[in-house]
PDB file of N, CA, C and O in Angstrom:
ATOM      1  N   UNK A   1       0.728  -0.506   0.125  1.00  0.00           N
ATOM      2  CA  UNK A   1       0.060  -0.094   0.059  1.00  0.00           C
ATOM      3  C   UNK A   1       0.799   1.517   0.166  1.00  0.00           C
ATOM      4  O   UNK A   1       1.111   2.113   1.197  1.00  0.00           O
ATOM      5  N   UNK A   2       0.973   2.039  -1.478  1.00  0.00           N
ATOM      6  CA  UNK A   2       1.875   3.358  -1.437  1.00  0.00           C
ATOM      7  C   UNK A   2       1.517   4.287  -0.334  1.00  0.00           C
ATOM      8  O   UNK A   2       0.310   4.133  -0.148  1.00  0.00           O
ATOM      9  N   UNK A   3       2.023   5.245   0.549  1.00  0.00           N
ATOM     10  CA  UNK A   3       2.225   6.234   1.470  1.00  0.00           C
ATOM     11  C   UNK A   3       2.386   7.390   0.819  1.00  0.00           C
ATOM     12  O   UNK A   3       3.540   7.195   0.438  1.00  0.00           O
ATOM     13  N   UNK A   4       1.970   8.975   0.189  1.00  0.00           N
ATOM     14  CA  UNK A   4       3.026   9.794   0.574  1.00  0.00           C
ATOM     15  C   UNK A   4       2.450  10.263   1.670  1.00  0.00           C
ATOM     16  O   UNK A   4       1.610   9.665   2.342  1.00  0.00           O
ATOM     17  N   UNK A   5       2.936  11.457   1.894  1.00  0.00           N
ATOM     18  CA  UNK A   5       3.836  12.209   3.308  1.00  0.00           C
ATOM     19  C   UNK A   5       3.916  13.886   2.157  1.00  0.00           C
ATOM     20  O   UNK A   5       4.372  14.139   1.041  1.00  0.00           O
ATOM     21  N   UNK A   6       2.783  15.113   3.843  1.00  0.00           N
ATOM     22  CA  UNK A   6       3.307  16.147   2.603  1.00  0.00           C
ATOM     23  C   UNK A   6       3.285  17.128   3.634  1.00  0.00           C
ATOM     24  O   UNK A   6       2.420  17.151   4.510  1.00  0.00           O
ATOM     25  N   UNK A   7       4.426  18.110   3.522  1.00  0.00           N
ATOM     26  CA  UNK A   7       4.604  18.666   4.899  1.00  0.00           C
ATOM     27  C   UNK A   7       4.115  19.638   5.215  1.00  0.00           C
ATOM     28  O   UNK A   7       4.634  20.752   5.138  1.00  0.00           O
ATOM     29  N   UNK A   8       2.922  19.349   5.665  1.00  0.00           N
ATOM     30  CA  UNK A   8       2.049  20.957   5.579  1.00  0.00           C
ATOM     31  C   UNK A   8       2.841  22.750   6.841  1.00  0.00           C
ATOM     32  O   UNK A   8       2.664  23.950   6.632  1.00  0.00           O
ATOM     33  N   UNK A   9       3.635  22.054   7.991  1.00  0.00           N
ATOM     34  CA  UNK A   9       3.627  22.909   8.615  1.00  0.00           C
ATOM     35  C   UNK A   9       4.936  22.810   9.830  1.00  0.00           C
ATOM     36  O   UNK A   9       4.784  21.906  10.651  1.00  0.00           O
ATOM     37  N   UNK A  10       5.781  23.395   9.932  1.00  0.00           N
ATOM     38  CA  UNK A  10       7.401  22.260  10.585  1.00  0.00           C
ATOM     39  C   UNK A  10       8.087  23.922  11.994  1.00  0.00           C
ATOM     40  O   UNK A  10       8.417  25.047  11.620  1.00  0.00           O
ATOM     41  N   UNK A  11       8.075  23.558  13.047  1.00  0.00           N
ATOM     42  CA  UNK A  11       8.226  24.610  14.117  1.00  0.00           C
ATOM     43  C   UNK A  11       8.540  24.625  15.519  1.00  0.00           C
ATOM     44  O   UNK A  11       7.767  24.751  16.469  1.00  0.00           O
ATOM     45  N   UNK A  12       9.554  24.506  15.512  1.00  0.00           N
ATOM     46  CA  UNK A  12      10.623  23.907  16.583  1.00  0.00           C
ATOM     47  C   UNK A  12      10.859  22.380  17.240  1.00  0.00           C
ATOM     48  O   UNK A  12      11.371  22.014  18.298  1.00  0.00           O
ATOM     49  N   UNK A  13      10.235  21.647  16.096  1.00  0.00           N
ATOM     50  CA  UNK A  13      10.798  20.655  16.262  1.00  0.00           C
ATOM     51  C   UNK A  13       9.197  19.348  16.192  1.00  0.00           C
ATOM     52  O   UNK A  13       9.252  18.211  16.661  1.00  0.00           O
ATOM     53  N   UNK A  14       8.426  19.724  15.759  1.00  0.00           N
ATOM     54  CA  UNK A  14       6.450  19.596  15.480  1.00  0.00           C
ATOM     55  C   UNK A  14       6.218  19.771  14.180  1.00  0.00           C
ATOM     56  O   UNK A  14       6.101  20.767  13.467  1.00  0.00           O
ATOM     57  N   UNK A  15       6.176  18.705  14.014  1.00  0.00           N
ATOM     58  CA  UNK A  15       5.948  18.171  12.540  1.00  0.00           C
ATOM     59  C   UNK A  15       4.278  18.472  11.923  1.00  0.00           C
ATOM     60  O   UNK A  15       3.659  17.450  12.219  1.00  0.00           O
ATOM     61  N   UNK A  16       3.651  19.115  11.446  1.00  0.00           N
ATOM     62  CA  UNK A  16       2.216  18.173  10.402  1.00  0.00           C
ATOM     63  C   UNK A  16       1.794  17.509   9.557  1.00  0.00           C
ATOM     64  O   UNK A  16       0.873  17.988   8.897  1.00  0.00           O
ATOM     65  N   UNK A  17       2.066  16.752   9.374  1.00  0.00           N
ATOM     66  CA  UNK A  17       2.250  16.383   7.728  1.00  0.00           C
ATOM     67  C   UNK A  17       0.581  15.848   7.152  1.00  0.00           C
ATOM     68  O   UNK A  17      -0.303  15.588   7.968  1.00  0.00           O
ATOM     69  N   UNK A  18       0.439  15.782   6.168  1.00  0.00           N
ATOM     70  CA  UNK A  18      -0.709  14.821   5.292  1.00  0.00           C
ATOM     71  C   UNK A  18       0.288  13.675   5.244  1.00  0.00           C
ATOM     72  O   UNK A  18       1.502  13.582   5.064  1.00  0.00           O
ATOM     73  N   UNK A  19      -1.217  12.429   5.594  1.00  0.00           N
ATOM     74  CA  UNK A  19      -0.764  11.248   4.802  1.00  0.00           C
ATOM     75  C   UNK A  19      -1.724  10.912   4.513  1.00  0.00           C
ATOM     76  O   UNK A  19      -2.794  10.810   5.113  1.00  0.00           O
ATOM     77  N   UNK A  20      -1.335  10.661   3.315  1.00  0.00           N
ATOM     78  CA  UNK A  20      -2.585  10.361   2.019  1.00  0.00           C
ATOM     79  C   UNK A  20      -1.788   8.186   1.422  1.00  0.00           C
ATOM     80  O   UNK A  20      -0.809   8.020   0.695  1.00  0.00           O
ATOM     81  N   UNK A  21      -2.455   7.274   1.914  1.00  0.00           N
ATOM     82  CA  UNK A  21      -2.172   5.710   1.675  1.00  0.00           C
ATOM     83  C   UNK A  21      -3.161   5.303   0.775  1.00  0.00           C
ATOM     84  O   UNK A  21      -4.240   5.279   1.367  1.00  0.00           O
ATOM     85  N   UNK A  22      -3.251   5.020  -0.227  1.00  0.00           N
ATOM     86  CA  UNK A  22      -3.247   4.281  -1.459  1.00  0.00           C
ATOM     87  C   UNK A  22      -3.852   2.958  -1.384  1.00  0.00           C
ATOM     88  O   UNK A  22      -3.071   2.075  -1.737  1.00  0.00           O
ATOM     89  N   UNK A  23      -5.676   2.317  -0.826  1.00  0.00           N
ATOM     90  CA  UNK A  23      -5.357   1.262  -1.130  1.00  0.00           C
ATOM     91  C   UNK A  23      -5.524   0.376  -2.624  1.00  0.00           C
ATOM     92  O   UNK A  23      -5.443   0.915  -3.728  1.00  0.00           O
ATOM     93  N   UNK A  24      -5.843  -1.506  -2.337  1.00  0.00           N
ATOM     94  CA  UNK A  24      -5.963  -2.219  -2.575  1.00  0.00           C
ATOM     95  C   UNK A  24      -7.320  -1.277  -3.692  1.00  0.00           C
ATOM     96  O   UNK A  24      -6.820  -0.425  -4.426  1.00  0.00           O
ATOM     97  N   UNK A  25      -8.072  -1.354  -3.740  1.00  0.00           N
ATOM     98  CA  UNK A  25      -9.048  -0.420  -4.795  1.00  0.00           C
ATOM     99  C   UNK A  25      -8.800   0.682  -5.080  1.00  0.00           C
ATOM    100  O   UNK A  25      -9.691   1.409  -5.520  1.00  0.00           O
ATOM    101  N   UNK A  26      -7.518   1.129  -4.914  1.00  0.00           N
ATOM    102  CA  UNK A  26      -7.032   2.566  -5.487  1.00  0.00           C
ATOM    103  C   UNK A  26      -7.540   3.053  -4.640  1.00  0.00           C
ATOM    104  O   UNK A  26      -6.834   4.060  -4.586  1.00  0.00           O
ATOM    105  N   UNK A  27      -8.311   3.188  -3.798  1.00  0.00           N
ATOM    106  CA  UNK A  27      -9.457   4.221  -2.912  1.00  0.00           C
ATOM    107  C   UNK A  27      -7.793   4.882  -1.661  1.00  0.00           C
ATOM    108  O   UNK A  27      -6.820   4.201  -1.336  1.00  0.00           O
ATOM    109  N   UNK A  28      -8.104   6.415  -1.263  1.00  0.00           N
ATOM    110  CA  UNK A  28      -6.786   6.887  -0.473  1.00  0.00           C
ATOM    111  C   UNK A  28      -8.358   6.813   0.679  1.00  0.00           C
ATOM    112  O   UNK A  28      -9.581   6.932   0.604  1.00  0.00           O
ATOM    113  N   UNK A  29      -6.788   6.413   2.135  1.00  0.00           N
ATOM    114  CA  UNK A  29      -6.872   7.312   2.693  1.00  0.00           C
ATOM    115  C   UNK A  29      -5.956   7.930   4.050  1.00  0.00           C
ATOM    116  O   UNK A  29      -4.961   7.685   4.731  1.00  0.00           O
ATOM    117  N   UNK A  30      -7.160   8.982   3.880  1.00  0.00           N
ATOM    118  CA  UNK A  30      -6.424  10.979   4.711  1.00  0.00           C
ATOM    119  C   UNK A  30      -6.735  10.411   5.684  1.00  0.00           C
ATOM    120  O   UNK A  30      -7.792   9.798   5.835  1.00  0.00           O
ATOM    121  N   UNK A  31      -5.649  10.566   6.674  1.00  0.00           N
ATOM    122  CA  UNK A  31      -5.183  11.383   7.560  1.00  0.00           C
ATOM    123  C   UNK A  31      -3.575  12.011   7.981  1.00  0.00           C
ATOM    124  O   UNK A  31      -2.694  11.835   7.139  1.00  0.00           O
ATOM    125  N   UNK A  32      -3.307  12.545   8.938  1.00  0.00           N
ATOM    126  CA  UNK A  32      -2.753  14.152   9.096  1.00  0.00           C
ATOM    127  C   UNK A  32      -2.154  13.799  10.295  1.00  0.00           C
ATOM    128  O   UNK A  32      -3.087  13.726  11.095  1.00  0.00           O
ATOM    129  N   UNK A  33      -0.702  13.435  11.093  1.00  0.00           N
ATOM    130  CA  UNK A  33      -0.509  13.466  11.594  1.00  0.00           C
ATOM    131  C   UNK A  33       1.115  15.016  12.684  1.00  0.00           C
ATOM    132  O   UNK A  33       2.064  15.708  12.316  1.00  0.00           O
ATOM    133  N   UNK A  34       0.384  14.702  13.998  1.00  0.00           N
ATOM    134  CA  UNK A  34       2.083  15.739  14.744  1.00  0.00           C
ATOM    135  C   UNK A  34       2.835  14.631  15.367  1.00  0.00           C
ATOM    136  O   UNK A  34       2.533  13.764  16.187  1.00  0.00           O
ATOM    137  N   UNK A  35       4.330  15.051  14.467  1.00  0.00           N
ATOM    138  CA  UNK A  35       4.794  14.370  15.413  1.00  0.00           C
ATOM    139  C   UNK A  35       5.859  15.423  16.158  1.00  0.00           C
ATOM    140  O   UNK A  35       5.691  16.620  15.923  1.00  0.00           O
ATOM    141  N   UNK A  36       7.132  14.957  17.195  1.00  0.00           N
ATOM    142  CA  UNK A  36       7.536  16.096  17.873  1.00  0.00           C
ATOM    143  C   UNK A  36       8.699  15.705  18.509  1.00  0.00           C
ATOM    144  O   UNK A  36       8.614  14.510  18.793  1.00  0.00           O
ATOM    145  N   UNK A  37      10.018  16.318  18.945  1.00  0.00           N
ATOM    146  CA  UNK A  37      11.532  15.264  19.520  1.00  0.00           C
ATOM    147  C   UNK A  37      10.931  15.747  20.768  1.00  0.00           C
ATOM    148  O   UNK A  37      11.803  16.065  21.577  1.00  0.00           O
ATOM    149  N   UNK A  38       9.729  15.909  21.197  1.00  0.00           N
ATOM    150  CA  UNK A  38       9.910  15.514  22.444  1.00  0.00           C
ATOM    151  C   UNK A  38       9.100  14.272  22.992  1.00  0.00           C
ATOM    152  O   UNK A  38       8.810  13.496  22.081  1.00  0.00           O
ATOM    153  N   UNK A  39       8.535  13.771  24.595  1.00  0.00           N
ATOM    154  CA  UNK A  39       8.733  12.254  24.723  1.00  0.00           C
ATOM    155  C   UNK A  39       7.347  11.952  24.006  1.00  0.00           C
ATOM    156  O   UNK A  39       6.869  10.829  23.847  1.00  0.00           O
ATOM    157  N   UNK A  40       6.721  13.306  23.554  1.00  0.00           N
ATOM    158  CA  UNK A  40       5.330  12.060  23.211  1.00  0.00           C
ATOM    159  C   UNK A  40       5.302  11.483  21.543  1.00  0.00           C
ATOM    160  O   UNK A  40       4.220  11.140  21.066  1.00  0.00           O
ATOM    161  N   UNK A  41       6.267  11.426  20.913  1.00  0.00           N
ATOM    162  CA  UNK A  41       5.838  11.046  19.934  1.00  0.00           C
ATOM    163  C   UNK A  41       4.938  11.345  18.253  1.00  0.00           C
ATOM    164  O   UNK A  41       4.958  12.015  17.220  1.00  0.00           O
ATOM    165  N   UNK A  42       4.484  10.662  18.722  1.00  0.00           N
ATOM    166  CA  UNK A  42       3.303  10.942  16.857  1.00  0.00           C
ATOM    167  C   UNK A  42       1.643  10.869  17.874  1.00  0.00           C
ATOM    168  O   UNK A  42       1.165  10.250  18.825  1.00  0.00           O
ATOM    169  N   UNK A  43       1.389  11.600  17.211  1.00  0.00           N
ATOM    170  CA  UNK A  43      -0.530  11.449  16.890  1.00  0.00           C
ATOM    171  C   UNK A  43      -1.038  11.240  15.501  1.00  0.00           C
ATOM    172  O   UNK A  43      -0.277  11.381  14.544  1.00  0.00           O
ATOM    173  N   UNK A  44      -2.066  10.970  15.377  1.00  0.00           N
ATOM    174  CA  UNK A  44      -2.431  10.249  14.019  1.00  0.00           C
ATOM    175  C   UNK A  44      -4.039  10.879  14.025  1.00  0.00           C
ATOM    176  O   UNK A  44      -4.872  10.358  14.767  1.00  0.00           O
ATOM    177  N   UNK A  45      -4.370  11.924  13.228  1.00  0.00           N
ATOM    178  CA  UNK A  45      -5.981  12.440  13.297  1.00  0.00           C
ATOM    179  C   UNK A  45      -6.843  12.331  11.868  1.00  0.00           C
ATOM    180  O   UNK A  45      -6.243  12.477  10.803  1.00  0.00           O
ATOM    181  N   UNK A  46      -7.655  12.182  11.886  1.00  0.00           N
ATOM    182  CA  UNK A  46      -8.245  11.945  10.089  1.00  0.00           C
ATOM    183  C   UNK A  46      -8.776  13.919  10.171  1.00  0.00           C
ATOM    184  O   UNK A  46      -8.305  14.846   9.511  1.00  0.00           O
ATOM    185  N   UNK A  47      -9.604  13.943  10.966  1.00  0.00           N
ATOM    186  CA  UNK A  47      -9.265  15.770  10.958  1.00  0.00           C
ATOM    187  C   UNK A  47      -8.064  16.333  11.160  1.00  0.00           C
ATOM    188  O   UNK A  47      -7.149  16.089  11.946  1.00  0.00           O
ATOM    189  N   UNK A  48      -8.285  17.412  10.014  1.00  0.00           N
ATOM    190  CA  UNK A  48      -7.472  17.951   9.886  1.00  0.00           C
ATOM    191  C   UNK A  48      -7.279  18.632  11.208  1.00  0.00           C
ATOM    192  O   UNK A  48      -6.437  18.422  12.082  1.00  0.00           O
ATOM    193  N   UNK A  49      -8.868  20.033  11.106  1.00  0.00           N
ATOM    194  CA  UNK A  49      -8.744  21.096  11.706  1.00  0.00           C
ATOM    195  C   UNK A  49      -8.321  19.846  13.471  1.00  0.00           C
ATOM    196  O   UNK A  49      -7.212  20.113  13.933  1.00  0.00           O
ATOM    197  N   UNK A  50      -8.723  19.260  13.879  1.00  0.00           N
ATOM    198  CA  UNK A  50      -8.299  18.539  15.000  1.00  0.00           C
ATOM    199  C   UNK A  50      -6.228  18.491  15.562  1.00  0.00           C
ATOM    200  O   UNK A  50      -5.513  18.578  16.559  1.00  0.00           O
ATOM    201  N   UNK A  51      -6.133  18.229  13.582  1.00  0.00           N
ATOM    202  CA  UNK A  51      -4.429  18.352  13.816  1.00  0.00           C
ATOM    203  C   UNK A  51      -3.834  19.450  14.156  1.00  0.00           C
ATOM    204  O   UNK A  51      -2.793  19.771  14.728  1.00  0.00           O
ATOM    205  N   UNK A  52      -4.832  20.013  13.620  1.00  0.00           N
ATOM    206  CA  UNK A  52      -3.323  21.511  13.725  1.00  0.00           C
ATOM    207  C   UNK A  52      -4.174  22.211  14.596  1.00  0.00           C
ATOM    208  O   UNK A  52      -3.811  23.386  14.539  1.00  0.00           O
ATOM    209  N   UNK A  53      -5.427  22.061  15.625  1.00  0.00           N
ATOM    210  CA  UNK A  53      -5.158  22.234  16.940  1.00  0.00           C
ATOM    211  C   UNK A  53      -3.892  21.822  17.932  1.00  0.00           C
ATOM    212  O   UNK A  53      -3.097  22.276  18.755  1.00  0.00           O
ATOM    213  N   UNK A  54      -4.226  20.846  17.365  1.00  0.00           N
ATOM    214  CA  UNK A  54      -2.513  19.245  18.602  1.00  0.00           C
ATOM    215  C   UNK A  54      -0.943  20.360  17.751  1.00  0.00           C
ATOM    216  O   UNK A  54      -0.468  21.227  18.484  1.00  0.00           O
ATOM    217  N   UNK A  55      -0.573  20.263  16.881  1.00  0.00           N
ATOM    218  CA  UNK A  55       0.258  20.928  16.113  1.00  0.00           C
ATOM    219  C   UNK A  55       0.494  22.275  17.185  1.00  0.00           C
ATOM    220  O   UNK A  55       1.391  22.295  18.028  1.00  0.00           O
ATOM    221  N   UNK A  56      -0.446  23.324  16.982  1.00  0.00           N
ATOM    222  CA  UNK A  56      -0.286  24.473  17.769  1.00  0.00           C
ATOM    223  C   UNK A  56       0.291  24.505  19.549  1.00  0.00           C
ATOM    224  O   UNK A  56       1.309  24.782  20.184  1.00  0.00           O
ATOM    225  N   UNK A  57      -0.990  24.069  19.761  1.00  0.00           N
ATOM    226  CA  UNK A  57      -0.635  24.082  21.387  1.00  0.00           C
ATOM    227  C   UNK A  57       0.534  22.308  21.872  1.00  0.00           C
ATOM    228  O   UNK A  57       0.491  22.095  23.084  1.00  0.00           O
ATOM    229  N   UNK A  58       1.215  21.480  21.245  1.00  0.00           N
ATOM    230  CA  UNK A  58       2.907  21.306  20.969  1.00  0.00           C
ATOM    231  C   UNK A  58       4.038  21.951  20.744  1.00  0.00           C
ATOM    232  O   UNK A  58       5.186  21.806  21.164  1.00  0.00           O
ATOM    233  N   UNK A  59       3.247  23.092  19.610  1.00  0.00           N
ATOM    234  CA  UNK A  59       4.592  24.057  19.673  1.00  0.00           C
ATOM    235  C   UNK A  59       4.586  24.578  21.083  1.00  0.00           C
ATOM    236  O   UNK A  59       5.500  24.806  21.875  1.00  0.00           O
ATOM    237  N   UNK A  60       3.702  24.659  21.132  1.00  0.00           N
ATOM    238  CA  UNK A  60       3.641  26.149  22.771  1.00  0.00           C
ATOM    239  C   UNK A  60       4.343  24.890  23.711  1.00  0.00           C
ATOM    240  O   UNK A  60       4.823  25.623  24.576  1.00  0.00           O
ATOM    241  N   UNK A  61       4.500  24.335  23.883  1.00  0.00           N
ATOM    242  CA  UNK A  61       4.440  23.667  24.718  1.00  0.00           C
ATOM    243  C   UNK A  61       6.839  22.998  24.256  1.00  0.00           C
ATOM    244  O   UNK A  61       7.807  22.698  24.955  1.00  0.00           O
ATOM    245  N   UNK A  62       6.594  23.113  22.968  1.00  0.00           N
ATOM    246  CA  UNK A  62       8.723  22.710  22.640  1.00  0.00           C
ATOM    247  C   UNK A  62       8.295  23.764  22.931  1.00  0.00           C
ATOM    248  O   UNK A  62       7.497  23.586  23.851  1.00  0.00           O
ATOM    249  N   UNK A  63       8.373  24.958  22.634  1.00  0.00           N
ATOM    250  CA  UNK A  63       8.934  26.557  22.949  1.00  0.00           C
ATOM    251  C   UNK A  63       8.703  26.627  24.253  1.00  0.00           C
ATOM    252  O   UNK A  63       8.992  25.616  23.612  1.00  0.00           O
ATOM    253  N   UNK A  64       8.557  26.696  25.049  1.00  0.00           N
ATOM    254  CA  UNK A  64       8.779  26.141  26.637  1.00  0.00           C
ATOM    255  C   UNK A  64      10.421  25.135  27.417  1.00  0.00           C
ATOM    256  O   UNK A  64      11.365  25.257  28.197  1.00  0.00           O
ATOM    257  N   UNK A  65       9.884  24.374  26.646  1.00  0.00           N
ATOM    258  CA  UNK A  65      11.102  22.796  26.465  1.00  0.00           C
ATOM    259  C   UNK A  65      12.375  23.990  26.086  1.00  0.00           C
ATOM    260  O   UNK A  65      12.483  24.672  25.067  1.00  0.00           O
ATOM    261  N   UNK A  66      13.590  23.930  27.765  1.00  0.00           N
ATOM    262  CA  UNK A  66      15.087  24.257  27.842  1.00  0.00           C
ATOM    263  C   UNK A  66      15.644  23.631  26.786  1.00  0.00           C
ATOM    264  O   UNK A  66      16.231  24.186  25.858  1.00  0.00           O
ATOM    265  N   UNK A  67      15.324  21.617  27.028  1.00  0.00           N
ATOM    266  CA  UNK A  67      16.099  21.561  25.861  1.00  0.00           C
ATOM    267  C   UNK A  67      16.640  21.571  23.879  1.00  0.00           C
ATOM    268  O   UNK A  67      17.608  21.396  23.140  1.00  0.00           O
ATOM    269  N   UNK A  68      14.524  22.066  23.877  1.00  0.00           N
ATOM    270  CA  UNK A  68      13.692  22.374  22.669  1.00  0.00           C
ATOM    271  C   UNK A  68      14.485  23.889  22.529  1.00  0.00           C
ATOM    272  O   UNK A  68      14.684  24.252  21.369  1.00  0.00           O
ATOM    273  N   UNK A  69      14.794  24.493  23.255  1.00  0.00           N
ATOM    274  CA  UNK A  69      14.716  26.264  22.949  1.00  0.00           C
ATOM    275  C   UNK A  69      16.436  26.711  22.908  1.00  0.00           C
ATOM    276  O   UNK A  69      16.913  27.701  22.353  1.00  0.00           O
ATOM    277  N   UNK A  70      17.335  25.392  23.865  1.00  0.00           N
ATOM    278  CA  UNK A  70      18.628  25.541  23.433  1.00  0.00           C
ATOM    279  C   UNK A  70      18.866  25.095  22.410  1.00  0.00           C
ATOM    280  O   UNK A  70      19.608  25.769  21.695  1.00  0.00           O
ATOM    281  N   UNK A  71      18.187  23.344  21.704  1.00  0.00           N
ATOM    282  CA  UNK A  71      18.885  23.158  19.856  1.00  0.00           C
ATOM    283  C   UNK A  71      18.436  24.270  19.450  1.00  0.00           C
ATOM    284  O   UNK A  71      19.349  25.095  19.410  1.00  0.00           O
ATOM    285  N   UNK A  72      17.424  24.696  19.119  1.00  0.00           N
ATOM    286  CA  UNK A  72      16.965  26.218  18.309  1.00  0.00           C
ATOM    287  C   UNK A  72      18.141  27.394  18.300  1.00  0.00           C
ATOM    288  O   UNK A  72      18.474  28.124  17.366  1.00  0.00           O
ATOM    289  N   UNK A  73      18.644  27.333  19.623  1.00  0.00           N
ATOM    290  CA  UNK A  73      19.810  28.701  19.451  1.00  0.00           C
ATOM    291  C   UNK A  73      21.022  28.451  18.631  1.00  0.00           C
ATOM    292  O   UNK A  73      21.787  29.106  17.923  1.00  0.00           O
ATOM    293  N   UNK A  74      20.822  26.836  19.156  1.00  0.00           N
ATOM    294  CA  UNK A  74      22.577  26.448  18.253  1.00  0.00           C
ATOM    295  C   UNK A  74      22.181  25.740  17.125  1.00  0.00           C
ATOM    296  O   UNK A  74      22.861  24.908  16.525  1.00  0.00           O
ATOM    297  N   UNK A  75      20.632  26.240  16.764  1.00  0.00           N
ATOM    298  CA  UNK A  75      21.040  26.091  14.984  1.00  0.00           C
ATOM    299  C   UNK A  75      20.684  24.789  14.247  1.00  0.00           C
ATOM    300  O   UNK A  75      20.851  24.437  13.079  1.00  0.00           O
ATOM    301  N   UNK A  76      20.080  24.130  15.436  1.00  0.00           N
ATOM    302  CA  UNK A  76      19.742  22.877  14.635  1.00  0.00           C
ATOM    303  C   UNK A  76      17.923  22.481  14.381  1.00  0.00           C
ATOM    304  O   UNK A  76      17.376  21.399  14.168  1.00  0.00           O
ATOM    305  N   UNK A  77      17.495  23.539  14.485  1.00  0.00           N
ATOM    306  CA  UNK A  77      16.717  22.642  14.709  1.00  0.00           C
ATOM    307  C   UNK A  77      15.799  24.592  13.989  1.00  0.00           C
ATOM    308  O   UNK A  77      16.329  25.579  14.499  1.00  0.00           O
ATOM    309  N   UNK A  78      14.875  24.828  13.186  1.00  0.00           N
ATOM    310  CA  UNK A  78      14.605  25.458  12.246  1.00  0.00           C
ATOM    311  C   UNK A  78      13.458  26.783  13.484  1.00  0.00           C
ATOM    312  O   UNK A  78      12.876  27.745  12.984  1.00  0.00           O
TER     313      UNK A  78
END
């Protein structure tokens, strides 16, 4: 089952991606993922609005994380 990932937004080590999976009958399944460098890993959503809300909250949390702030300061993150 082929998968296509498209980056929508990325900030402070948090990524919001659109994931399209093509099924056996050529029907695409659409999901959105939010991934982070923090301990929480990856979340999957069927609704883009929910994914964007989770992304925004995680960016706020990441910008409050001293490790992420240090990585940004050193130029390791966008």
